[in-house]
N, C-alpha and C positions, 0 to 999 in steps of 0.2 A: 564761015571761018570759025565762029565760036563753037559750032558743033564739032568740027574736026579737032579743035584744041581740047575740048572736053574728052573726046574719045582717046586722044593722045595721052592725056593725064591718067585716064582709067587704065590704059595699057601699061603705062609706066608703073602705076601702083600695083597692078597685078604682077608685073615682073619683079618688083621688090619683094612682094609676098612670096613668090615662088623661090626667089633667091634666099630669103630668110628660112623658108621651109627646108631648102636644100642644105643650108648651113647647119640647121638644127639636126637634120638627119645625119649629116656628116659627123657632127659632135657626138650624137648618140651612138653612132657606129664605133666611135673611138672610145668613148667613156664607158659605155655599158659593159663591154667585155672586161675592162679593168675592174669596174665595180663588182661584176659577177665573180671575177677572180678573187677579189678581196673577201667577198662573202663566202666563196667556196673555201678560201684559206682559213677564215675565221671559224667556220663550222667545226672542223676537227680540233682547233685550238680551244674552242668553247667546250667541246665534249671532254677533252683531256682535262681542262681546268675544273669542270664540274665533277668529273670522276675523282680528281685529286682532292677536291673539297669534301666529297663524300668519304673518302678514305681518312682524311684528317678528322672529320666529325665522328666517324666510328671509333677512331683511336682516342679521341677526347672522352667519348662515352665510356670506353673501356678503362681509361685512367680514372675517371670519376667513380666508376664502380669499384675499382681497386682501392681508391682512397676511402670509400665508404666501408669496404671490407676491413681495411687496415684500422679505421677508426673503431669499428666494432671489436676487432681483436685487441686493440689497445685498451678499450674500456673493460673487456673481460679480464685482461691481464692485470689491470689496476685492482679489480676485485680479488683475483687470485693472489696478487702480491700482498694485499692487506691480510688475507687469511694466513698466508705463510708467515708474515711478520707476527701475527698473533700467536701462531703455533711456535715460532721461534722464541717469543717471550715466555710462553708457557714452559717450554723445555728449559729455558734459562732458569726459571724459578724452580723447576724440578731438580735441575742440576745443582743449584745453590742449596736446596733442601737436602739433597743426597750428600753433598759434600759436608754439610754440617752434621748430618747423622753419622757419616763415616768418621768424622773427626771425634764425635762424642763416643762412638763405639771403640775407636782406637784408644781414646783416653781411658775408658773403662777397662779395656783389655790391659793397658799398661799398668793401671792401678792394681788389677787383680794379679798380674804377673809380679808386681812389687810385693804384694802381700804374700804370695807364694814364696818369693825369695826370702822374705823376712822370716816366715814360718820355718823355712828350710834352715835358715841360719840358727833360729831358736832350737830347732830339732838337733842340729849338729852340736850346738852349745850344751844342750841337756843330755846329749847322748851318753856321756860317761855315767851320770847319775842314774839314767834310765836303764842302762846296761847293768849297773850294779844291782838295781832293784829287781830286774828280771832274773839276774843270776841268783839273788837271794831267794826270790819266789821259787825258782827252779830247785834250789837246794832244799828249801823248807818243804815244799810240796804239802799235801794234806797231812802226811805223817809228821812233818816238822812242826806245823802249827799244833798238832795234837800233843807232841812232846812239850811244847811251850806251855800248854794248858796243864799237863800232868805234873810239871815241875813246881807248880805253885804249892804254898804251905797251908793255906786256909781258903775258905770260901771267898773272903773279900779279895784276896789276890787273884783268885780264879776269875772272879767277875771282871776285875780290871784287865786281866790278861785276855779274857774273851773279847772284851770291847776293843782292846788294842789290836788284837789279831784281825778282828773283823774290819776295823777301820783301815788298817794297813792294806789288807787285801783289796778292799773296796777302792781306796785311793789309787793304788797302783793300776787296778783294772780300769778305773774311770779315766785316769790320765792317758793311758795308752789308747783307750777307745775314742776319747775326745780328740786326740791328736790325729788319729786315723780319719775320723769323721770330718775334721776341719780340712785336712789335705784332700780328701775325696770331694768335698763340697767345692773347694776352690778349683780343683781340676775340672769338675763338671761345669762350674761357672766360666772358667776360661775357655773350655771347648765351645760352650754356648756363645760366648762373646766372639770367638774366632769365626764360628759359623755365621753369626749376625754380621760381622765385619765383611766377610766374603760376600754375603747377600747384598749388603749396602754398596760395596764396591762394584758389584755387577749392576746394581741399579744406577749407580753413578756413571758407569761406562755406557749403559744404555741411554741415559739422558744426554750424555756428551755426544753420542752418535746421532741421536735425534736432533740435537741442537746444530751439529755440524751439517747434517742433511738439510735442515731448514735453511741454514746459511747458504749452502750451495744452491738450493732451489731459488732462494731470493736473488742470489747473484745471477743465476741463469735467467730468471724472469726479468731482472733489471737490464741485463744485456740484450735480451730479446726486445724489450720495450724501446731500448735505445736504437736497435736496428729498425724497428717499426717506425719510430719517429723520423729516423733518417730517410727511410723509404717514403714516408708520407711527405716529407719536405721535397724529396726528389720528384715524387709524383705531382705535387703542386707546381713545381718548377716546369716539368714537362708539359702539364696541362696549360700553363700560362704561355709557353712558347708556341704550342699548337693553336691556342686561341688567337694569338697574334697572327700566325700564318693563315688561320681561317678567315680573319678579317680581311687580309690582303687578297685571299682567293675570292671572297665574296665581292670585293671591289673589282677584281679582274673579270669575274663573270658578268658583272653589271656593265663594265666598259665594253666587253666583247659584244654584249647584247645591243649596246648602243652604237656599235660599229667602230668604236675607238680602238686603236692599237694599244697593246699592253706589253709590259715586260714579263719575263718568266718569274714566277713566284717560287722561291726556294723553301722547301719544307725541311725542318731540321731532322736529322737522323736519330739523335739521342732519345726522343720520346718513344721511339719504336723498338727500344731494346727489349728483347724477348717476344716481339710480336711480328718479326719479319718472316715472310714466306721463304721456304728453302729455294735456292736457285734451281735445284734439280732434285727429284726424289731418288734417294739411294742410301746406302749404308756408309757411315763414316769409316773409311778404310785407314785413315791416319789422322790422329787428333792434333790439336794445336800444341806446338812445342815438342812433338814427337819426331825423332830423327828417322830418316829413311835411307841414309847412306848417300842420298843424292843432293843433300842440302849444302848450303854455303859454309863458310868458315865458322859461323856461329853454332853450327851443329844441330839446330832445332828448327822445326817448321814454323813459319810465321802465319800459316793458315791451316786449312784442313783439306783432305782429299775425300771426295764423295764418289764412291763406286757407282757407276751408272752405265747402261748399255751404250755402246758406241753409236753416235749420231743422235742421241737424245737431245731435244731442244733445252736450252738453259735460259733462264729469265732473270731480269734485273730485280733485285730485292727492294729497291727504293728509287724514287725519281732522281734524275741527275743528268749530267752532260758527259758524253763519251770523251774522255781525255786521251785515250790511246786505244788503238785497235789494229794490231799488227803482230808479226812474229817477234818472239822474245826468247833469248837463249835460255834453255832449261825449262821453259814453260809453254813451248809450242806457240800457238796463236794466243795472244793475251789481250783481254779487253779490260780497261780501267774506266770506271764510272766515277766522276767527280760529283759529290753531293753537296759541295760548298762547306764552308767553315772548317777546312782542312780535314775532311772526312771522305774516305774513298772505299770502294769495293773493287776487288780484283778477281777476274775469272780467267783461269789458265788451263792449259792442255786442250784447247779447243781445236777441233778439226777444221773449223772455218768460222769466221765472224760474219754476222749479218747486220752490223752497224758500222758507221764510219766516225772518225774523229770529228768532234764538234756537234754531233747529232744529239738532240734532246730525246731522252728515253723516260718512260714512266715505269712504275712498279708493275711487273708482269710482262713487260715487253721482251721479246726474244732477242738475245744478244748473239747467239751462235749455237753450235752443236758440240756435244761431248766428243773429245778426241782421246788420245792415248797418253798415259802418264809415262815418265821415264822408265818406270819398272816394266812397261809393256802392257799393263792392264788398262782397260778403258776407265777413265775417271775424270772428274772435274776438280781443279784446284781452286779453292775459294778462300780469299783473304779479305779482312776488314782492317782499315786503319782509321783510328779516331784521334784527332789532335796530333797526327803524325806518328802515332804508335800503333803497332799491331796488337789487336785484341782477339780473344777467343771467339770466333764467329758463332759457335754453338750457344753461347750466352745471349746472343742477339737474335737468334732464330727461334721460331715457335717450338715449344717443347713437343716431343713426339715419343 
């Protein structure tokens, strides 16, 4: 009896073990596909997150390089500005010196002019007496003086007459000669002073031009430094925003590696200004703000038209979520990607969309294919809105 009871207990234990094994097998059959599905789903999520993290890291390096370059430019400009300030001060001193020299020359010229005027007044005042003397000299001539000498009665009078005639002739000749010499000298002096004044005025004008040029150069350098400082501040702000996004992406990669679910990390669009890839390769057929005759009441384009072959794939310029993907009057098939923080990119004139509303897209993902613009030419309409306002997309795309 005991033997049969032992066998019965052994059979019961074996049955329980088989039942447990079946339960475990059943649970494994249920759970393993679900776990595999989660792992399969996490793999592309992790790859996308890692790719986005690399893109953010590359942009941070580019911004840091730009910041270093701006710092070097600012340092160079500080040196240039100091040199220009020194040059301006030198030109100011030259201008002050030239102004003083011009003032002195003008004062000397005025004094000489006054002396000439006084001499002229004296000449006019003495003109009657001088004219009388000249007339007398003309009347007397050599013969007149001879007659004066022959009319004397004795040698003593002859001597006195000779001395008088000689003195009279000499005085008259000397007075006329001195007057002429004085006038000539003053005229020569005035001409020299006028030439010197003109020369100094030219020097003064040159110094003033040099000073004004230095002032303009200083103003230009100061404005450029202000723009560089503003750009440096903006670059630092962008780098800070991206570093914050980089930290969130690193945490997301870590969570995905550990099998934990994560939320989508939003990467700001602003730091990528001037660094976004073009949605499609082609020529800008219509620029921002340019009217095409097909526009709305405002009369200007909110975006740009990029001419490209019909059917060319177009790609997202930045990660985001598709907010609209359907037909839209005037824009054919339109895709709108929401990048968060009230920032959007719009892709119009599509022949077909390859994404759906609510779909998550990364930079470089295909959104659709180029269709036909209202003008009949194949083209892509591309618009960007930042803080709810349309901006020129060319300023946000990579230079080419």
